N, C-alpha and C positions, 0 to 999 in steps of 0.2 A: 681814776679820779685825779684831778689836778691838785697840786699843793695849794694850800690856802692859809691865811691868817685867821685867828679866832679871837673874838673879844666879846665881853658881856656888857650889856647896857642895863643900868639900874633905874633910869628915868626915860620917859618918852623923848625928852629933849636930847639926851645923850644918844639915843637910838637914831634920831634923824640926822645927827652930825657924824655918825660913825662910818659912813661911806662903805657899805657892804650889803650883802644879801641877808635878809632877816631870817633867823632860824627859830621856829617855835616847835610845832610837832614834827616838822621835817618830812611828813609823809609823801609829799610830792617833790620837794627840792632835792632831798638826798637821793631819791631814785634817779632823777635827771642828772645829778652829779656823777653817779656811779656808771652811767652809760655814756658819759662825756658830752651830754647835751648842754647842761648848765656848768659853767666854769667860773664861779665867783672867785675873786682874789681874796675876799674876806667874808667870813660868816659872823653875823652879829646876833648873839644869843639874846633873845628878848623875853625869855620865859619868866624872868623875875619882875617884869613890869606889872604895875597894879591894874591889870586889865582883865581880871578873871571873875568879875562879878556880874550878876544879872539883877538889874534894878527896875523898880516900878517907875514909869515916866508918863505922866499925863494920861493914864488909862491904858498905856501900852507898856513896852519893855525897852530897856536900854541894855544891850548885851555887849560885854567886854570882848575884845578881839581874841583874848586868850582863853575864853570859855571853851572847854572841850566839847566836841560834837555829842558824845555820849551823855554828858551832863545836861546839855541844852535840850536834847531830845526827851529826857525824862523829867525835866523841870515841871512842877505842877502848873505853873502859870502858862507855860507853852502848851501842855497837854489840854488845858481847859479852854484857852482863848485862841491859840494858833495851832490847832491840831494838824493842819496840812504841813506845817514846818516840821513837827515831830515825825510825821510819816515820811517826809522827804529825807530827813536826817537818818532815820533808821533803815532806809533803803540804800544808803550809800556805803560803798566799800565793804568792810567787814567789822565785826565787833571790836577786834583788836585795833584796827586803824581808827575807829571812832573814838576809842579811849585815848588816842594820841593826837588826832587831828584837832585843829582849833578853828574857831569861827572866822577869824581874819585870814588864816591860811587857806580855808576852803574858798573864800571869796577870791583870793589872789592866786589860786592854782592856775597853772599855765593852760591857756586854750591851746589844744594840741590834737594831733592825729598820729597815726603810726609813722608817717613820713617825718614828722617833727622829731620823733624819738629815734630816728636813724641818722646818725651824723654823716653817713655817706650819701644821703639824699638831699638835693637842693630844697630849701625851705625858707620862705620869706619871713616866717616868724623867728626862726633860729638865726638866719643870716639875711637881713633885708637886701632885696635886689637880686638874690640868687635864683629865684623862681619858685614855683609851686609844683612839687612832684605829684601831688594828689590829682592835679588836672590831667585827665586821661588815664589815671591809675585806678586803684581799688577805692571806690567811693560809697560803699554801702552805708556807712555811718556818717557821711559828711553833710554839710549844710544844704538846706533847701530854701532858706530865707536869709536875706541880707548878705549874701556872699558875692565875691568878685573873683576875677581871674587871679587876683593876688593871693587869695587865701580862701579855702572852703572848709576849714576846721570848725568844730563846734566846741562850746564851753561845756565841760564835763559835770559841773556841780549839780546835784539834786537840790541842795539847800538853797542855792541862789534862785532857782525857779520859784520856790515857795516864797522866798523873801520878796521877789519882784511882784508876785501876785498880792502880797500883803502891804505894798507901798513902803517897803523898808527904805531907810536912808543910811548911807555909809558916812560915818564921821571920820575925818582925816586930819592928822596933825602934821605940820611941817614948819620949817624956819620962817615961812611967810605968814604963818598963822593958821588957825583951823578953817576947814571948809567942809561942805557937805555935798553929796552927790546921790541922787535917787538910784536905788539898786538896779532898776530897769534900764538905766543908761550908763551905768558905771563901766561896763566892759565895752570898749569901742568896737564898732564894726570895721571890717577890713576896708582899705581903700583900693584903688585900682592897681597899685604897685605892691601891696603887701598887707601886713597885719594891722596897720593903723597905729596911732599913738599908744603909748603905755597908759593905763588908767591912773597910775601914780607917778609923780616925779621921783627921781632917784633918792631924794632926801625926805620923802613923805612916808607916813605909816598909817595904816588903819587903826583907830583906837576903839571904836564901838560901831555896832549896828543898832539902829533905833527902829522899833516897830510901833506904829501908831495904833490906837485903839481899834480892834477888829469889829466893834459894834455888834450889830445883829447877825453877823456872819460867823460868830464864834463857834457854833455847833453845826454849821452847814458848810464844811470845808473838807476837801480831800486832795491827796496827791497820788497820782498813778504813774507807773513806770513800766514800759515795755523793754525788756532786756533779754540777752541771750541766755543768761543763767541767773539764778536767784540771788547770789551774792557776788560781790566784787566784779560787777560789770557795769559799764557806762550805759546810759539810756540810749536805745535806738530812737525812741521818742518818749516824752513824758508830759504830764500836764498837772498844774496846780489850779484848782477851781474852788470858788466860794460864792455863795449866794445868800442874800437876805430875803426872806419870804414874809409876805403880809397879805392876809385875806386872799390867799390862793394866787398871788402874783409875785413876781420877782421885782423888788424895789431897788436892789443893788446887786452887782455881780463883779467877780474878779476872775480872770483867766490868764494864765501864762503857760507857754510851751517850753519844753526843754529838749535838747538833742537836735534842734533844727537850725541853730544859728550860732554865731560867735558870742552871743549873750543870751540870757533868758529872754524869751520873746513875749512881751506883754501884748495882749490882744484887746486893745481898747475899743475898737469898732465892734467887736463881738460883744463886749460887755455892755455897750450902749444899746445894742440891738435887743438885749435880753430884758432891759428895764420895761416894766409894764406888761410883760408876757407871762403866760402860765408856765410852770416848770415841767414842760413836756418834752418828749424826745424830739418832736417836730421843731420846737423853739430852739432846743440845743443844737439840732442839726443845722439850722439856719445860721446860728452864731458860729458854729464850727467852720462853715463855709467861709465866713468872713475872717476867721482866725488864720486860715491858710491862703487868703487872697494874696496874690503876687508871688506865691511860692513857685519855684522852678527847680528841676533837678540839676545838680552840679556834676552829673555823670550818670552812673547806673543806679541812682538812688531815687528814681521817681516814685517807687512804692511808698517811700517815707512820707510823702505828702498825704496820701490817703490814710496811712497809719496815724499821722498827727491829727487829722480830722476826726478819726474814730476815737482816739484816746481823749480828745477834748470833749466829745459827746459823753463818753462814759464817765469822765471825771465830773462833769456837770450833773449828770444823773445821780451819781453817788453823793455828791455834795447836797443836792436837793433832798435826797432820802435821809440825810442826817449823818453826822460823824458818829461812828461806833463808840460806845462807852469804853471798850477796849480796842486797841489797834489790832488789825488782823495778824494772824500768825506769819504771813508773808507780807511785811509792810510794803505798801505802795504797789504790790503786784496786781496786774490786771486780772489775775486768776484767783486772788484772795476772796474768801467769802466775806459777807457783810454781817458778821455776828454782832448784834447789838447787846448781847447779854453780858 
């Protein structure tokens, strides 16, 4: 680990002027520093900023960037109105990490793959212009949507997939004033030469995540995740789905895929195709075909396209069946039972 300066910010303004890497839970940053991938000259401790509250906001919620993942997942309003978010949060990392990880930190975790985490391997995300070692390498878990020859890594967050499906908005503060960005477009896709621009300027900080009213989809939403092991594993593919049902028809739908691109992949064409349709497997299959339209393997990961299609169908089916009163014993697992008791 490199030598670094340490400072603590007591206000958002002080944080934006501190010129360093922000330290909150540290669950991603410190790991990258230990292996020599992240080498900040200064850490700015933001844990004392007044950003740890969950507030009601126009029928939705406004979530402070320092709210812990464990607290957000068990918040009564999240469980009642945004259950796919709770399920996504509980499927991420481990209980110990969820107790430390923050909402803002989860959003800002590095889009990465195993080559990014190896300082000896060329990586355009770590060193722009050096090349992408993943091209022609081991690509089982790499992107099938929105990728370029510059980068084929995927964003690892489960939480962000659910936030994208729920139309969440990222609130940002900086010296130039506040601004807002939809969650579904917050993380840039790679360009031809590399990872693309940073989602934040060096002097900006996420302050809140805002969730609009979920309306009639509150109790018909699910998050599913296919992974190599039950805990502490990134998604091979995942899906957040929600539907609003009326008189036997779908009147609104939401669908986002995870593990397939450098950002959560919002499937708006699939959502539009579901409106006016019955909540049947055939309807969901047609929507899933649209969800993966344009997907292509970035190496030996062609099977991921069909896996994404299948998990989209299953997430929509489970959303239509209704959110369980209690979350499954294996949150977000495709193997979890649907106990509504």
